C-alpha positions as CSV (number, residue, x, y, z in Angstrom):
1,M,0.2,0.2,0.1
2,S,1.1,3.5,-1.0
3,N,2.1,6.0,1.9
4,D,-1.2,8.1,0.6
5,G,-3.2,5.2,1.2
6,R,-1.9,4.2,4.8
7,M,-2.1,8.3,5.7
8,H,-5.4,7.8,4.1
9,L,-6.7,5.0,6.4
10,T,-5.0,6.9,9.8
11,F,-6.9,9.8,9.1
12,R,-10.3,7.9,8.4
13,A,-9.6,6.2,11.7
14,L,-9.1,9.6,13.6
15,A,-12.0,11.4,12.3
16,S,-13.9,9.8,15.1
17,P,-14.3,10.8,18.1
18,A,-14.4,7.3,19.8
19,R,-11.8,6.2,18.3
20,R,-9.5,8.6,19.1
21,Q,-11.0,8.2,23.0
22,M,-10.0,4.5,22.3
23,L,-6.7,5.3,21.7
24,D,-6.2,7.2,24.5
25,V,-7.5,4.3,26.6
26,I,-5.4,1.7,25.2
27,K,-2.4,4.2,25.6
28,S,-3.0,4.6,28.9
29,E,-3.8,1.4,29.8
30,P,-1.4,-0.9,27.7
31,G,-2.8,-4.3,27.5
32,L,-6.3,-4.2,28.1
33,S,-8.7,-6.4,26.9
34,L,-11.6,-6.0,24.8
35,G,-14.2,-6.0,27.5
36,G,-11.9,-3.8,29.4
37,I,-11.6,-1.1,26.5
38,A,-15.3,-1.5,26.2
39,A,-15.9,-0.7,30.0
40,H,-15.2,2.4,29.1
41,F,-17.9,3.6,26.6
42,D,-21.6,3.4,26.4
43,M,-21.4,0.7,23.3
44,S,-22.1,-2.4,23.1
45,R,-18.9,-4.6,23.0
46,I,-19.5,-5.8,18.8
47,G,-19.9,-1.3,18.4
48,V,-15.9,-1.5,20.3
49,M,-14.7,-4.3,18.5
50,Q,-15.7,-2.2,14.8
51,H,-13.8,0.4,16.1
52,L,-10.9,-1.6,16.9
53,R,-11.2,-3.1,13.5
54,V,-11.0,0.3,11.7
55,L,-8.3,0.9,13.9
56,A,-6.2,-2.0,13.1
57,E,-6.5,-1.4,9.6
58,A,-4.8,2.0,10.1
59,D,-2.3,0.2,12.0
60,L,-3.3,2.4,14.9
61,V,-3.6,-0.6,17.4
62,R,-2.3,-4.0,17.6
63,S,-3.3,-6.8,19.5
64,V,-1.4,-9.5,21.0
65,K,-3.2,-13.0,21.9
66,Q,-2.4,-14.1,25.8
67,G,-4.1,-17.6,25.9
68,R,-8.3,-17.1,25.2
69,V,-7.1,-13.0,25.8
70,R,-6.8,-10.4,23.3
71,R,-4.2,-7.6,24.3
72,H,-4.5,-4.3,22.9
73,F,-1.2,-1.6,22.4
74,V,-1.3,1.5,20.3
75,N,1.3,1.8,17.4
76,A,2.1,5.2,17.4
77,V,4.3,4.9,13.8
78,P,1.3,6.1,11.8
79,I,0.4,9.2,13.4
80,Q,3.9,9.8,13.5
81,A,4.7,9.4,9.8
82,I,1.7,11.8,9.5
83,H,3.6,14.5,12.1
84,E,6.9,14.1,10.1
85,R,5.3,14.3,6.3
86,W,3.5,17.4,7.1
87,T,5.3,19.1,9.7
88,T,8.9,18.7,8.6
89,E,7.8,20.9,4.8
90,F,6.6,23.7,7.2
91,S,8.4,24.1,9.8
92,A,11.3,24.4,7.4
93,L,10.2,27.2,5.8
94,W,8.5,28.7,8.9
95,A,12.5,28.3,10.1
96,G,13.9,30.3,7.1
97,Q,11.4,32.8,7.6
98,L,11.9,33.5,11.3
99,T,15.9,33.4,10.4
100,Q,15.6,36.0,8.5
101,L,13.0,38.1,10.1
102,K,15.3,38.2,12.9
103,Q,18.3,39.2,10.5
104,E,16.2,42.1,9.9
105,L,15.8,43.0,13.3
106,E,19.2,42.5,14.6
107,G,19.9,45.1,11.7
108,E,17.7,47.7,12.1
109,R,18.7,47.5,16.2
110,A,22.1,48.0,14.9
111,A,21.4,50.8,12.7
112,A,19.9,52.6,15.4
113,A,22.4,52.2,17.7
114,K,24.8,53.7,15.2
115,L,22.6,56.3,14.6
116,E,21.9,57.0,18.7
117,G,26.0,57.1,19.0
118,V,26.4,59.4,16.0
119,L,23.5,61.9,17.3
120,S,25.0,61.8,20.8
């Protein structure tokens, strides 16, 4: 699957407030079972399972089977990939512009100090 396809799945999964809350719950209590996750929500276990399926398809949640229980863990890699994709480009742009602004302001400050020295 392409990067854009993976990002689409991630954005789709994160579009739901319930799924974002599930990520928060799983992040705060790694290794929760389906029942443990469902206890935090006012929805059926089947509803929780459907949301977990979307999160798993986006690779935001991974599960490990331990005996008869499936433990769930957050995988932050897809979110980090989105962060890097969208902030790296823009942060470089803004860093360059802030550096230019700093140089201009320092130049104006130096010119004002020089002018003040001449006038004194």
